[in-house]
C-alpha positions in Angstrom: -139.4 -78.9 -30.7 -140.5 -76.0 -30.7 -138.6 -72.9 -30.5 -140.0 -69.1 -30.5 -137.7 -66.5 -30.3 -140.1 -63.6 -30.8 -138.3 -62.8 -33.7 -134.9 -61.7 -32.8 -133.4 -64.7 -34.0 -130.2 -64.1 -36.4 -130.8 -68.2 -37.4 -134.0 -68.7 -38.4 -135.9 -70.7 -35.4 -136.2 -74.3 -37.6 -132.6 -74.2 -37.5 -132.1 -73.4 -34.6 -134.9 -76.4 -33.8 -132.8 -78.7 -36.2 -129.2 -78.1 -34.5 -130.8 -78.7 -31.0 -131.8 -82.0 -31.7 -128.5 -82.9 -33.9 -126.6 -81.4 -30.5 -128.8 -82.8 -27.3 -129.5 -86.3 -26.3 -133.1 -85.5 -25.6 -134.8 -88.8 -24.6 -135.1 -89.1 -20.7 -132.2 -91.4 -20.3 -129.7 -88.9 -22.1 -131.1 -85.2 -20.2 -130.7 -87.6 -17.1 -127.2 -88.5 -18.2 -126.0 -85.1 -20.1 -127.1 -83.6 -17.1 -126.4 -86.0 -14.3 -129.8 -86.1 -12.5 -128.7 -89.0 -10.4 -127.4 -86.8 -7.1 -129.3 -86.0 -4.6 -129.0 -82.6 -4.1 -132.5 -81.6 -2.9 -132.4 -79.6 -0.2 -129.9 -76.8 -1.7 -133.0 -76.8 -5.0 -135.2 -76.5 -2.3 -133.9 -73.1 -0.7 -132.9 -71.0 -2.9 -134.9 -72.4 -6.1 -134.3 -73.8 -9.4 -132.8 -72.0 -12.0 -130.4 -68.7 -12.0 -127.8 -70.8 -9.9 -124.1 -70.5 -10.9 -123.5 -73.9 -8.2 -121.6 -76.3 -11.0 -124.4 -79.2 -9.0 -126.8 -77.6 -11.1 -126.3 -79.2 -14.3 -129.0 -77.8 -16.0 -127.7 -74.5 -15.7 -124.2 -74.9 -18.1 -123.7 -73.2 -21.3 -121.2 -75.6 -21.8 -123.1 -76.6 -25.7 -122.8 -73.1 -27.0 -119.6 -72.8 -29.3 -120.8 -76.5 -31.0 -124.1 -74.0 -31.5 -122.8 -71.5 -33.0 -119.9 -73.6 -35.4 -123.0 -75.7 -36.4 -125.0 -72.8 -37.3 -122.7 -70.6 -38.9 -121.9 -67.5 -36.2 
């Protein structure tokens, strides 16, 4: 994992990378499971793009790990 914050981090970048490894399962199977990607949402995705969406079907936009990451980082 490579993390760069362009000098804006409150936590060292190496520590952020460690926290990502601790809090996310980054195997293909883990990513598919955590984002619930085995669903046919192709039409919704194709219409207005993949990112910046508020629709709950776009699970990759979730921020449900924020509190856990902050707690582990001590901020």
